[in-house]
Each structure stands twice: as C-alpha cells, then as structure tokens.
VEXSETOR-404952 format. One record per residue (C-alpha): x, y, z. Coordinates in nm, 2 decimals, always signed. Layout:
// residues N
+--------+--------+--------+
|      u |      v |      w |
+--------+--------+--------+
|      X |      Y |      Z |
...
+--------+--------+--------+
//
This chain:
// residues 491
+--------+--------+--------+
|      u |      v |      w |
+--------+--------+--------+
|  +1.87 |  +2.93 |  +1.01 |
|  +1.82 |  +2.56 |  +0.90 |
|  +1.49 |  +2.38 |  +0.91 |
|  +1.66 |  +2.07 |  +1.09 |
|  +1.97 |  +2.02 |  +1.31 |
|  +2.01 |  +1.66 |  +1.19 |
|  +1.90 |  +1.50 |  +0.86 |
|  +1.93 |  +1.12 |  +0.83 |
|  +1.91 |  +0.93 |  +0.49 |
|  +1.81 |  +0.58 |  +0.54 |
|  +1.53 |  +0.44 |  +0.75 |
|  +1.66 |  +0.11 |  +0.86 |
|  +1.75 |  +0.01 |  +1.22 |
|  +2.05 |  +0.24 |  +1.23 |
|  +1.86 |  +0.55 |  +1.09 |
|  +1.56 |  +0.50 |  +1.32 |
|  +1.79 |  +0.45 |  +1.62 |
|  +1.98 |  +0.75 |  +1.54 |
|  +1.66 |  +0.96 |  +1.48 |
|  +1.52 |  +0.83 |  +1.82 |
|  +1.83 |  +0.91 |  +2.02 |
|  +1.88 |  +1.24 |  +1.85 |
|  +1.50 |  +1.35 |  +1.92 |
|  +1.53 |  +1.22 |  +2.27 |
|  +1.82 |  +1.47 |  +2.31 |
|  +1.60 |  +1.78 |  +2.21 |
|  +1.74 |  +1.80 |  +1.85 |
|  +1.52 |  +1.88 |  +1.54 |
|  +1.55 |  +1.58 |  +1.33 |
|  +1.42 |  +1.48 |  +1.00 |
|  +1.47 |  +1.09 |  +0.88 |
|  +1.44 |  +1.04 |  +0.51 |
|  +1.36 |  +0.69 |  +0.35 |
|  +1.31 |  +0.61 |  -0.01 |
|  +1.07 |  +0.33 |  +0.04 |
|  +0.93 |  +0.20 |  +0.37 |
|  +1.08 |  +0.18 |  +0.72 |
|  +1.30 |  -0.15 |  +0.73 |
|  +1.22 |  -0.24 |  +0.37 |
|  +1.60 |  -0.33 |  +0.32 |
|  +1.84 |  -0.52 |  +0.54 |
|  +1.68 |  -0.46 |  +0.87 |
|  +1.38 |  -0.70 |  +0.77 |
|  +1.60 |  -0.95 |  +0.62 |
|  +1.81 |  -1.05 |  +0.92 |
|  +1.84 |  -1.36 |  +1.09 |
|  +1.64 |  -1.16 |  +1.38 |
|  +1.88 |  -1.24 |  +1.65 |
|  +2.00 |  -1.03 |  +1.91 |
|  +2.32 |  -1.20 |  +2.00 |
|  +2.67 |  -1.14 |  +2.04 |
|  +2.78 |  -1.37 |  +1.75 |
|  +2.95 |  -1.67 |  +1.89 |
|  +3.16 |  -1.75 |  +1.56 |
|  +3.30 |  -1.39 |  +1.56 |
|  +3.51 |  -1.51 |  +1.85 |
|  +3.70 |  -1.72 |  +1.61 |
|  +3.81 |  -1.41 |  +1.42 |
|  +3.93 |  -1.25 |  +1.73 |
|  +3.65 |  -0.99 |  +1.72 |
|  +3.64 |  -0.94 |  +2.10 |
|  +3.53 |  -0.62 |  +2.12 |
|  +3.22 |  -0.65 |  +1.89 |
|  +3.14 |  -0.96 |  +2.07 |
|  +3.14 |  -0.80 |  +2.41 |
|  +2.96 |  -0.50 |  +2.31 |
|  +2.71 |  -0.69 |  +2.14 |
|  +2.66 |  -0.94 |  +2.44 |
|  +2.63 |  -0.65 |  +2.69 |
|  +2.34 |  -0.51 |  +2.45 |
|  +2.11 |  -0.82 |  +2.48 |
|  +1.95 |  -0.75 |  +2.81 |
|  +1.96 |  -0.36 |  +2.76 |
|  +1.74 |  -0.44 |  +2.45 |
|  +1.52 |  -0.71 |  +2.62 |
|  +1.44 |  -0.46 |  +2.89 |
|  +1.37 |  -0.19 |  +2.64 |
|  +1.14 |  -0.40 |  +2.42 |
|  +1.01 |  -0.72 |  +2.59 |
|  +0.73 |  -0.74 |  +2.36 |
|  +0.97 |  -0.75 |  +2.03 |
|  +1.26 |  -0.94 |  +2.20 |
|  +1.26 |  -1.27 |  +2.38 |
|  +1.52 |  -1.48 |  +2.52 |
|  +1.60 |  -1.81 |  +2.31 |
|  +1.81 |  -2.09 |  +2.42 |
|  +2.04 |  -2.24 |  +2.13 |
|  +2.13 |  -2.59 |  +2.09 |
|  +2.48 |  -2.67 |  +1.94 |
|  +2.51 |  -3.03 |  +1.85 |
|  +2.88 |  -3.15 |  +1.85 |
|  +2.97 |  -3.29 |  +1.52 |
|  +3.31 |  -3.49 |  +1.49 |
|  +3.34 |  -3.32 |  +1.15 |
|  +3.31 |  -2.98 |  +1.29 |
|  +3.49 |  -2.76 |  +1.54 |
|  +3.69 |  -2.93 |  +1.82 |
|  +3.47 |  -2.98 |  +2.15 |
|  +3.74 |  -2.83 |  +2.36 |
|  +3.72 |  -2.53 |  +2.14 |
|  +3.35 |  -2.50 |  +2.13 |
|  +3.34 |  -2.52 |  +2.51 |
|  +3.61 |  -2.26 |  +2.58 |
|  +3.42 |  -2.02 |  +2.34 |
|  +3.08 |  -2.08 |  +2.52 |
|  +3.29 |  -2.02 |  +2.85 |
|  +3.42 |  -1.68 |  +2.72 |
|  +3.09 |  -1.61 |  +2.56 |
|  +2.91 |  -1.65 |  +2.91 |
|  +3.22 |  -1.49 |  +3.08 |
|  +3.20 |  -1.14 |  +2.91 |
|  +2.82 |  -1.12 |  +2.85 |
|  +2.74 |  -0.96 |  +3.20 |
|  +2.43 |  -1.14 |  +3.22 |
|  +2.15 |  -1.10 |  +3.48 |
|  +1.84 |  -1.23 |  +3.30 |
|  +1.98 |  -1.50 |  +3.06 |
|  +2.07 |  -1.83 |  +3.19 |
|  +2.43 |  -1.96 |  +3.10 |
|  +2.57 |  -2.27 |  +2.91 |
|  +2.51 |  -2.62 |  +3.01 |
|  +2.60 |  -2.97 |  +2.85 |
|  +2.34 |  -3.16 |  +2.68 |
|  +2.29 |  -3.54 |  +2.64 |
|  +2.13 |  -3.56 |  +2.31 |
|  +2.03 |  -3.90 |  +2.35 |
|  +1.78 |  -3.82 |  +2.65 |
|  +1.70 |  -3.46 |  +2.62 |
|  +1.41 |  -3.38 |  +2.38 |
|  +1.62 |  -3.14 |  +2.19 |
|  +1.78 |  -3.46 |  +2.04 |
|  +1.49 |  -3.62 |  +1.92 |
|  +1.47 |  -3.42 |  +1.60 |
|  +1.83 |  -3.47 |  +1.51 |
|  +2.00 |  -3.79 |  +1.34 |
|  +2.13 |  -4.05 |  +1.58 |
|  +2.49 |  -3.97 |  +1.53 |
|  +2.47 |  -3.66 |  +1.77 |
|  +2.53 |  -3.76 |  +2.12 |
|  +2.63 |  -3.45 |  +2.28 |
|  +2.60 |  -3.10 |  +2.26 |
|  +2.59 |  -2.77 |  +2.45 |
|  +2.28 |  -2.52 |  +2.52 |
|  +2.36 |  -2.14 |  +2.56 |
|  +2.14 |  -1.83 |  +2.55 |
|  +2.10 |  -1.53 |  +2.30 |
|  +1.76 |  -1.34 |  +2.20 |
|  +1.53 |  -1.34 |  +1.91 |
|  +1.37 |  -1.02 |  +1.77 |
|  +1.11 |  -0.88 |  +1.55 |
|  +1.38 |  -0.69 |  +1.35 |
|  +1.13 |  -0.49 |  +1.11 |
|  +0.91 |  -0.41 |  +1.41 |
|  +1.22 |  -0.30 |  +1.60 |
|  +1.27 |  -0.04 |  +1.35 |
|  +0.91 |  +0.09 |  +1.31 |
|  +0.91 |  +0.12 |  +1.67 |
|  +1.20 |  +0.33 |  +1.68 |
|  +1.07 |  +0.55 |  +1.46 |
|  +0.74 |  +0.59 |  +1.64 |
|  +0.94 |  +0.69 |  +1.96 |
|  +1.13 |  +0.94 |  +1.74 |
|  +0.83 |  +1.09 |  +1.60 |
|  +0.67 |  +1.11 |  +1.93 |
|  +0.96 |  +1.32 |  +2.05 |
|  +0.93 |  +1.55 |  +1.78 |
|  +1.11 |  +1.40 |  +1.47 |
|  +0.98 |  +1.41 |  +1.12 |
|  +0.96 |  +1.06 |  +0.97 |
|  +0.95 |  +1.10 |  +0.57 |
|  +0.87 |  +0.78 |  +0.42 |
|  +0.87 |  +0.71 |  +0.04 |
|  +1.09 |  +1.02 |  +0.03 |
|  +1.40 |  +1.02 |  -0.17 |
|  +1.68 |  +1.24 |  -0.14 |
|  +1.79 |  +1.32 |  -0.51 |
|  +2.05 |  +1.58 |  -0.44 |
|  +2.23 |  +1.74 |  -0.13 |
|  +2.42 |  +2.06 |  -0.21 |
|  +2.67 |  +2.15 |  +0.08 |
|  +2.74 |  +2.48 |  +0.22 |
|  +2.72 |  +2.62 |  +0.54 |
|  +2.41 |  +2.38 |  +0.58 |
|  +2.30 |  +2.13 |  +0.38 |
|  +2.03 |  +2.20 |  +0.12 |
|  +1.85 |  +1.88 |  +0.06 |
|  +1.64 |  +1.81 |  -0.27 |
|  +1.35 |  +1.56 |  -0.19 |
|  +1.13 |  +1.37 |  -0.43 |
|  +0.80 |  +1.26 |  -0.24 |
|  +0.58 |  +1.07 |  -0.48 |
|  +0.67 |  +1.29 |  -0.79 |
|  +0.64 |  +1.63 |  -0.59 |
|  +0.96 |  +1.82 |  -0.54 |
|  +1.06 |  +1.97 |  -0.18 |
|  +1.37 |  +2.14 |  -0.02 |
|  +1.46 |  +2.13 |  +0.35 |
|  +1.78 |  +2.23 |  +0.50 |
|  +1.98 |  +2.08 |  +0.78 |
|  +2.30 |  +2.19 |  +1.00 |
|  +2.43 |  +1.80 |  +0.98 |
|  +2.37 |  +1.51 |  +0.74 |
|  +2.41 |  +1.16 |  +0.84 |
|  +2.43 |  +0.89 |  +0.54 |
|  +2.29 |  +0.57 |  +0.72 |
|  +2.14 |  +0.42 |  +0.39 |
|  +2.29 |  +0.07 |  +0.46 |
|  +2.36 |  -0.12 |  +0.13 |
|  +2.27 |  +0.21 |  -0.04 |
|  +2.55 |  +0.40 |  +0.14 |
|  +2.79 |  +0.40 |  -0.16 |
|  +2.49 |  +0.49 |  -0.41 |
|  +2.41 |  +0.79 |  -0.21 |
|  +2.75 |  +0.90 |  -0.15 |
|  +2.79 |  +0.90 |  -0.55 |
|  +2.46 |  +1.00 |  -0.69 |
|  +2.32 |  +1.23 |  -0.41 |
|  +2.63 |  +1.37 |  -0.23 |
|  +2.85 |  +1.36 |  -0.56 |
|  +3.15 |  +1.24 |  -0.37 |
|  +3.33 |  +0.92 |  -0.33 |
|  +3.33 |  +0.71 |  +0.01 |
|  +3.64 |  +0.78 |  +0.19 |
|  +3.66 |  +0.39 |  +0.27 |
|  +3.59 |  +0.09 |  +0.08 |
|  +3.26 |  -0.09 |  +0.09 |
|  +3.17 |  -0.44 |  +0.04 |
|  +2.83 |  -0.58 |  +0.00 |
|  +2.74 |  -0.95 |  +0.13 |
|  +2.43 |  -1.10 |  +0.05 |
|  +2.26 |  -1.32 |  +0.36 |
|  +1.96 |  -1.55 |  +0.23 |
|  +1.70 |  -1.75 |  +0.45 |
|  +1.42 |  -1.98 |  +0.42 |
|  +1.12 |  -2.07 |  +0.64 |
|  +0.96 |  -2.40 |  +0.61 |
|  +0.69 |  -2.56 |  +0.81 |
|  +0.81 |  -2.64 |  +1.17 |
|  +1.07 |  -2.91 |  +1.21 |
|  +1.04 |  -2.97 |  +1.55 |
|  +0.80 |  -2.93 |  +1.85 |
|  +1.00 |  -2.77 |  +2.13 |
|  +1.09 |  -2.38 |  +2.16 |
|  +1.46 |  -2.39 |  +2.13 |
|  +1.67 |  -2.31 |  +1.83 |
|  +1.98 |  -2.50 |  +1.68 |
|  +2.31 |  -2.37 |  +1.59 |
|  +2.46 |  -2.61 |  +1.31 |
|  +2.82 |  -2.63 |  +1.19 |
|  +2.84 |  -2.65 |  +0.82 |
|  +3.13 |  -2.80 |  +0.64 |
|  +3.29 |  -2.46 |  +0.49 |
|  +3.30 |  -2.33 |  +0.84 |
|  +2.99 |  -2.11 |  +0.85 |
|  +2.72 |  -2.16 |  +1.11 |
|  +2.36 |  -2.16 |  +1.01 |
|  +2.07 |  -2.13 |  +1.26 |
|  +1.73 |  -2.32 |  +1.27 |
|  +1.48 |  -2.11 |  +1.46 |
|  +1.12 |  -2.14 |  +1.58 |
|  +0.92 |  -1.89 |  +1.38 |
|  +0.59 |  -1.77 |  +1.40 |
|  +0.45 |  -2.07 |  +1.59 |
|  +0.41 |  -2.29 |  +1.28 |
|  +0.74 |  -2.25 |  +1.10 |
|  +1.12 |  -2.28 |  +1.12 |
|  +1.34 |  -2.00 |  +0.99 |
|  +1.66 |  -2.12 |  +0.84 |
|  +1.97 |  -1.92 |  +0.77 |
|  +2.18 |  -1.76 |  +0.66 |
|  +2.43 |  -1.77 |  +0.39 |
|  +2.74 |  -1.52 |  +0.28 |
|  +2.78 |  -1.46 |  -0.07 |
|  +2.93 |  -1.16 |  -0.21 |
|  +2.69 |  -0.92 |  -0.39 |
|  +2.69 |  -0.67 |  -0.68 |
|  +2.40 |  -0.47 |  -0.81 |
|  +2.10 |  -0.33 |  -0.68 |
|  +2.04 |  -0.44 |  -0.32 |
|  +1.66 |  -0.41 |  -0.39 |
|  +1.67 |  -0.68 |  -0.64 |
|  +1.86 |  -0.94 |  -0.40 |
|  +1.69 |  -1.27 |  -0.37 |
|  +1.80 |  -1.65 |  -0.25 |
|  +1.97 |  -1.82 |  -0.54 |
|  +1.86 |  -2.17 |  -0.60 |
|  +2.20 |  -2.29 |  -0.48 |
|  +2.14 |  -2.10 |  -0.16 |
|  +1.84 |  -2.28 |  -0.10 |
|  +1.98 |  -2.61 |  -0.18 |
|  +2.29 |  -2.54 |  +0.05 |
|  +2.06 |  -2.46 |  +0.33 |
|  +1.82 |  -2.74 |  +0.29 |
|  +2.12 |  -2.94 |  +0.25 |
|  +2.26 |  -2.85 |  +0.59 |
|  +1.94 |  -2.91 |  +0.74 |
|  +1.93 |  -3.28 |  +0.61 |
|  +2.27 |  -3.34 |  +0.76 |
|  +2.14 |  -3.27 |  +1.11 |
|  +1.77 |  -3.36 |  +1.12 |
|  +1.57 |  -3.68 |  +1.07 |
|  +1.33 |  -3.45 |  +0.88 |
|  +1.44 |  -3.39 |  +0.52 |
|  +1.33 |  -3.08 |  +0.31 |
|  +1.39 |  -3.00 |  -0.02 |
|  +1.33 |  -2.64 |  -0.20 |
|  +0.96 |  -2.73 |  -0.27 |
|  +0.89 |  -2.73 |  +0.10 |
|  +1.02 |  -2.36 |  +0.13 |
|  +0.71 |  -2.14 |  +0.20 |
|  +0.91 |  -1.81 |  +0.23 |
|  +1.25 |  -1.71 |  +0.12 |
|  +1.40 |  -1.36 |  +0.15 |
|  +1.77 |  -1.23 |  +0.12 |
|  +1.92 |  -0.91 |  +0.25 |
|  +2.23 |  -0.72 |  +0.16 |
|  +2.49 |  -0.62 |  +0.42 |
|  +2.70 |  -0.31 |  +0.36 |
|  +3.03 |  -0.38 |  +0.54 |
|  +3.35 |  -0.22 |  +0.58 |
|  +3.60 |  -0.39 |  +0.37 |
|  +3.91 |  -0.50 |  +0.58 |
|  +4.04 |  -0.71 |  +0.30 |
|  +3.91 |  -1.04 |  +0.43 |
|  +3.92 |  -1.32 |  +0.14 |
|  +3.61 |  -1.47 |  +0.23 |
|  +3.26 |  -1.31 |  +0.30 |
|  +3.20 |  -1.46 |  +0.65 |
|  +3.54 |  -1.35 |  +0.77 |
|  +3.45 |  -0.99 |  +0.72 |
|  +3.45 |  -0.78 |  +1.02 |
|  +3.08 |  -0.72 |  +1.14 |
|  +3.18 |  -0.41 |  +1.35 |
|  +3.05 |  -0.07 |  +1.22 |
|  +3.26 |  +0.24 |  +1.13 |
|  +3.18 |  +0.58 |  +1.16 |
|  +3.32 |  +0.85 |  +0.92 |
|  +3.30 |  +1.22 |  +1.01 |
|  +3.36 |  +1.47 |  +0.76 |
|  +3.40 |  +1.81 |  +0.94 |
|  +3.57 |  +2.02 |  +0.67 |
|  +3.61 |  +2.39 |  +0.77 |
|  +3.37 |  +2.62 |  +0.62 |
|  +3.09 |  +2.34 |  +0.53 |
|  +2.85 |  +2.15 |  +0.71 |
|  +2.93 |  +1.84 |  +0.87 |
|  +2.87 |  +1.47 |  +0.70 |
|  +2.88 |  +1.15 |  +0.90 |
|  +2.88 |  +0.81 |  +0.72 |
|  +2.76 |  +0.49 |  +0.88 |
|  +2.96 |  +0.17 |  +0.77 |
|  +2.82 |  -0.17 |  +0.86 |
|  +2.64 |  -0.23 |  +1.21 |
|  +2.43 |  -0.51 |  +1.33 |
|  +2.07 |  -0.53 |  +1.46 |
|  +2.22 |  -0.63 |  +1.82 |
|  +2.44 |  -0.29 |  +1.82 |
|  +2.22 |  -0.02 |  +1.67 |
|  +2.14 |  +0.15 |  +2.01 |
|  +2.53 |  +0.17 |  +2.09 |
|  +2.56 |  +0.28 |  +1.73 |
|  +2.34 |  +0.57 |  +1.75 |
|  +2.49 |  +0.69 |  +2.09 |
|  +2.83 |  +0.69 |  +1.92 |
|  +2.68 |  +0.88 |  +1.63 |
|  +2.57 |  +1.16 |  +1.88 |
|  +2.92 |  +1.15 |  +2.06 |
|  +3.08 |  +1.21 |  +1.73 |
|  +2.86 |  +1.49 |  +1.68 |
|  +2.84 |  +1.63 |  +2.03 |
|  +3.05 |  +1.94 |  +1.95 |
|  +2.79 |  +2.07 |  +1.67 |
|  +2.49 |  +2.07 |  +1.92 |
|  +2.43 |  +2.16 |  +2.30 |
|  +2.57 |  +1.93 |  +2.53 |
|  +2.34 |  +1.62 |  +2.63 |
|  +2.38 |  +1.30 |  +2.77 |
|  +2.29 |  +0.93 |  +2.66 |
|  +1.95 |  +0.81 |  +2.75 |
|  +1.82 |  +0.52 |  +2.57 |
|  +1.97 |  +0.26 |  +2.77 |
|  +1.69 |  +0.28 |  +3.03 |
|  +1.41 |  +0.40 |  +2.83 |
|  +1.15 |  +0.14 |  +2.70 |
|  +1.05 |  +0.18 |  +2.34 |
|  +0.68 |  +0.22 |  +2.28 |
|  +0.49 |  -0.06 |  +2.43 |
|  +0.77 |  -0.19 |  +2.61 |
|  +0.70 |  -0.06 |  +2.96 |
|  +0.64 |  -0.37 |  +3.14 |
|  +0.88 |  -0.63 |  +3.29 |
|  +1.10 |  -0.86 |  +3.05 |
|  +0.91 |  -1.18 |  +3.14 |
|  +0.55 |  -1.01 |  +3.17 |
|  +0.42 |  -1.08 |  +2.84 |
|  +0.20 |  -1.41 |  +2.98 |
|  +0.04 |  -1.15 |  +3.26 |
|  -0.04 |  -0.88 |  +2.96 |
|  -0.18 |  -1.14 |  +2.75 |
|  -0.41 |  -1.26 |  +3.03 |
|  -0.51 |  -0.88 |  +3.08 |
|  -0.58 |  -0.83 |  +2.71 |
|  -0.81 |  -1.13 |  +2.71 |
|  -1.00 |  -1.00 |  +3.03 |
|  -1.03 |  -0.67 |  +2.87 |
|  -1.14 |  -0.83 |  +2.55 |
|  -1.29 |  -1.16 |  +2.61 |
|  -1.39 |  -1.23 |  +2.26 |
|  -0.99 |  -1.26 |  +2.14 |
|  -0.89 |  -1.60 |  +2.13 |
|  -0.55 |  -1.69 |  +2.28 |
|  -0.35 |  -1.68 |  +1.94 |
|  -0.47 |  -1.35 |  +1.85 |
|  -0.40 |  -1.18 |  +2.19 |
|  -0.06 |  -1.33 |  +2.19 |
|  +0.00 |  -1.19 |  +1.84 |
|  -0.12 |  -0.84 |  +1.95 |
|  +0.08 |  -0.84 |  +2.28 |
|  +0.41 |  -0.95 |  +2.08 |
|  +0.35 |  -0.68 |  +1.84 |
|  +0.25 |  -0.38 |  +2.04 |
|  +0.31 |  -0.45 |  +2.40 |
|  +0.09 |  -0.22 |  +2.61 |
|  -0.01 |  -0.02 |  +2.33 |
|  -0.26 |  -0.29 |  +2.24 |
|  -0.49 |  -0.06 |  +2.44 |
|  -0.43 |  +0.19 |  +2.16 |
|  -0.48 |  -0.06 |  +1.88 |
|  -0.82 |  -0.18 |  +2.01 |
|  -0.93 |  +0.15 |  +2.18 |
|  -1.31 |  +0.18 |  +2.10 |
|  -1.35 |  -0.20 |  +2.07 |
|  -1.61 |  -0.31 |  +2.31 |
|  -1.77 |  -0.63 |  +2.12 |
|  -1.69 |  -0.88 |  +1.84 |
|  -1.84 |  -0.65 |  +1.56 |
|  -1.60 |  -0.38 |  +1.63 |
|  -1.32 |  -0.57 |  +1.50 |
|  -1.46 |  -0.56 |  +1.14 |
|  -1.38 |  -0.56 |  +0.85 |
|  -1.16 |  -0.89 |  +0.87 |
|  -0.89 |  -0.92 |  +0.59 |
|  -0.73 |  -1.27 |  +0.67 |
|  -0.58 |  -1.47 |  +0.94 |
|  -0.66 |  -1.24 |  +1.27 |
|  -0.60 |  -0.90 |  +1.11 |
|  -0.89 |  -0.66 |  +1.16 |
|  -0.99 |  -0.31 |  +1.06 |
|  -0.90 |  -0.15 |  +1.43 |
|  -0.53 |  -0.31 |  +1.37 |
|  -0.51 |  -0.19 |  +1.00 |
|  -0.62 |  +0.14 |  +1.08 |
|  -0.36 |  +0.19 |  +1.37 |
|  -0.09 |  +0.07 |  +1.13 |
|  -0.17 |  +0.32 |  +0.87 |
|  -0.23 |  +0.62 |  +1.09 |
|  +0.05 |  +0.55 |  +1.36 |
|  +0.32 |  +0.33 |  +1.18 |
|  +0.33 |  +0.46 |  +0.84 |
|  +0.20 |  +0.13 |  +0.65 |
|  +0.08 |  +0.22 |  +0.31 |
|  +0.06 |  -0.11 |  +0.12 |
|  -0.03 |  -0.48 |  +0.19 |
|  +0.35 |  -0.57 |  +0.18 |
|  +0.41 |  -0.31 |  +0.46 |
|  +0.14 |  -0.47 |  +0.67 |
|  +0.21 |  -0.83 |  +0.59 |
|  +0.57 |  -0.86 |  +0.58 |
|  +0.72 |  -0.58 |  +0.79 |
|  +0.47 |  -0.47 |  +1.06 |
|  +0.38 |  -0.84 |  +1.09 |
|  +0.44 |  -1.17 |  +0.92 |
|  +0.11 |  -1.25 |  +0.85 |
|  +0.17 |  -1.29 |  +0.47 |
|  +0.26 |  -1.65 |  +0.59 |
|  -0.11 |  -1.69 |  +0.64 |
|  -0.27 |  -1.48 |  +0.38 |
|  -0.39 |  -1.63 |  +0.07 |
|  -0.32 |  -1.44 |  -0.28 |
|  -0.68 |  -1.34 |  -0.28 |
|  -0.70 |  -1.21 |  +0.08 |
|  -0.35 |  -1.01 |  +0.00 |
|  -0.52 |  -0.86 |  -0.32 |
|  -0.83 |  -0.76 |  -0.11 |
|  -0.61 |  -0.60 |  +0.14 |
|  -0.41 |  -0.41 |  -0.10 |
|  -0.73 |  -0.28 |  -0.27 |
|  -0.88 |  -0.15 |  +0.05 |
|  -0.57 |  +0.04 |  +0.17 |
|  -0.56 |  +0.19 |  -0.19 |
|  -0.91 |  +0.34 |  -0.15 |
+--------+--------+--------+
//
C-alpha cells in the first residue's frame, strides 16, 4: 500500500489549490516544494483576480468567462486577501477604438455573473478625480471592476487549509527522482537528508519548472510543448492619492496596470518577454524597467525613471505553446495531460494556469483523477479559506473589533493584520494582553507573536519568506533590520 493517495510536485498556487481540494475530499496528500511556498511565479504576478479584458481580443471567451465567474467566488472565500478594485481605462486616440473598448467592456459585464462588483461606467476625466493625475490630453475613459489579491499569501493559506485537512506540506524538499511502477516511488532530498515516499498518483504542478521535473525527475519528455514567458513589474512611491487602478494601452498593443499597493506605493506591470534559462534567476531587465517607466510617463503628469523604482520583480509563466508568434498572444488557459498507461501509476501534468482560475483548475484535476479514487463532490466554492469566515465587505468591522480587543494597536497595524490573517488575527495575537507582549519588535510593525505564528503555522524559515511572501514588509525594512530578523530566525 502506498504512503499517499496523491503526491504533488510544486508549491505554487496550482499545487496548493490541488492539495487543499484533494485533502478536503478525504485523500491522503503530500505536497513537495523545493523552496518556499509561492516562491516562484505565484508571488510574482500582477496580483489580480480578473477575467483578462485583453484576452477578449484574442477570442479567449471561454477563459474570460471562467475567470470572471471565479472573481466573486474567491472574494467570498478570502475577503481578507482579496478586495474589489475599480480600474480606470483612459481612452487614447492612438490606442484601441473607443467603440471596440466599450463593446469589450459590455461583453465583460455581460458574461461576468456579477452580484457584488459594480458594472462599467463612462468617465469624464476632466472633472472626475481619477483624471487629475493624468495628462491633460485624456478627456474620456471608462471604469470597470475586477479584484486585487495578495498572491503569495493566497498560496500559503491554501496550504494551511490543506494541512488542517490532513495533507503533508513539505517545503524545502526536492523530489530528485520518481520511479514509476504500480505506485510512484519518490526519492526526496530535504536539507541533504534522503527520504523515500510512495504515492498512487503523481501530479506535476511545478509551473515554470514543469519541464525540468519531467526531464530530470520523471526521466521523460513532456507530451506537449512548453513556452516560458517572463513578466516583470516595478514598484514606485505612490503616484496618486485615490484608491482606483489604471489600465494603460501601450503602443505595442499590450496593456499595463498601475495599481495602489501597500498604502504608500504603486505597482506597475507587466511586460511579456520570451524566456530561456533557470526561472529562479529571472529578473527585470533595464529595458523592461525603462519600458514600464516610459508608458507611465506617457499617461501621468508625474514622471518616473529607473532610479525611482523601490522594488522590481519578475516571474516566469509556463504556458502551453499554441504557436502564437508574440508572447502576449499566447493563450493563458490551462491544459491538463493525464498519462494513465496500463499497469503503471497515473501521472497528471499541469500546463499554465492563472491566479484567478486556480480553484477551478484544482476541481478539474480531481475530476480527471476521479476514477482512481472514491467518488467525491466538489466542495471548495462555498468553503472559506482560513481567516476568511466573514462577509466580503466586513473588513472594517473586523478591524474595529481587533482594535477593541487590542487597543494598543494603531489603525495601520490592525488593518495590516486583518488584511493578512482575517479572523485568525485572534490566533496570531493569542496571549497578547498588553503592549509589552508584542516584543520583540523587528522593524515596521512586525512583532514577536506574528513572527512566531508565521514560523510555527505557515512554514516561514527565512527573512525573505516573512518580508516578501507572508507580507510585503520588505518595502519598509532597512538592510540592518532585515539582517537582524534573519539572525533571529536562524537561532
């Protein structure tokens, strides 16, 4: 008998979502991640839960419809990590036709099954506050709805839920070889220690490393061609004061977002570049940074240059190669390939996927594997993620309750804690009754109880895990503070 029903290689959003769904159906699951949860593409996205307005141009109606239908499902599942966001689309005479834009937004609203998110409206950029940061030549535009998400925390919280339902979450554990017989025999390396586990079914959800896993671990070629595409983002000091985002049309046909980020910053992205090499080494090139700065300067009165960038990051998307010539034209939909050769354990390979569709992808994976396991029903659409058991617009009330329970927390600190942990802020601050209980203090508003929680409940092992994935406090930490945190965690 195998140790596990299902083994998953890859601790990104797809792997964590599959682990959660499978564990909730009573399967014995192990998730194997060579680094930290969400340390690849899943923490380097544009952080949007969206249909992908521009995908309508490429005829990807099925993908757009599926993604739009997921927005409010995910918003209800994780209202602490996902929030509604209005997007401003300034009309540019050099860009897409205003008629085409309005028709696209009409379709976007029509197929979106909205119950919470408001629809599209026309804007007079001369009089509306959202026009003030823009150059004077922009007179008209539209405003529509999507959602913003904390992508890396969404990965971690899916893993937390999976673990609480019985899954084994193994970070910093590399699968170095997989031997296929009537079960899978997986040879693992965890910090130099060798271990062997067995599983009835194996899922390769390694994202940008899916081909590497196939060739070096499974010792077989992928059945479909893979294409790697790099997307880069930059973060600068806040460009404007209001809480709406912008979607900007670039001369090359792409769109770039400018999004309010972490209160004091603006997130700008993304690019699309073909990529070759190790995905872990992907970084924004000077040309990409200049491209993003240049587009901002075409639209906004405030001018930015590379020296204004306070953080830059890049992620590599693993896409099914459909033969498109330009990276931005590649279909973003996911593909699932099931190898169920007679007499050997099944292998399912995941190609592509988006942050928005991870839950549906997990359901589809379990549907493809249904005849290998006892019959079960989908369940995740109506089950909140840990900390998300409150109404979608209930964050202000939860912040107020947090401040009543811990009156020595300032408004910003309480807001950040609720935005990260939701109702589980009570777990994070358990035993804290006075200000001194918050010690030690590491920088910004990171305190001892929160760090202990992250290390014991969320697999954080390094300062980078804490400052750039479990939070974005790295934007507010000095180099000395980061070194002090690293030293404390290494004790």
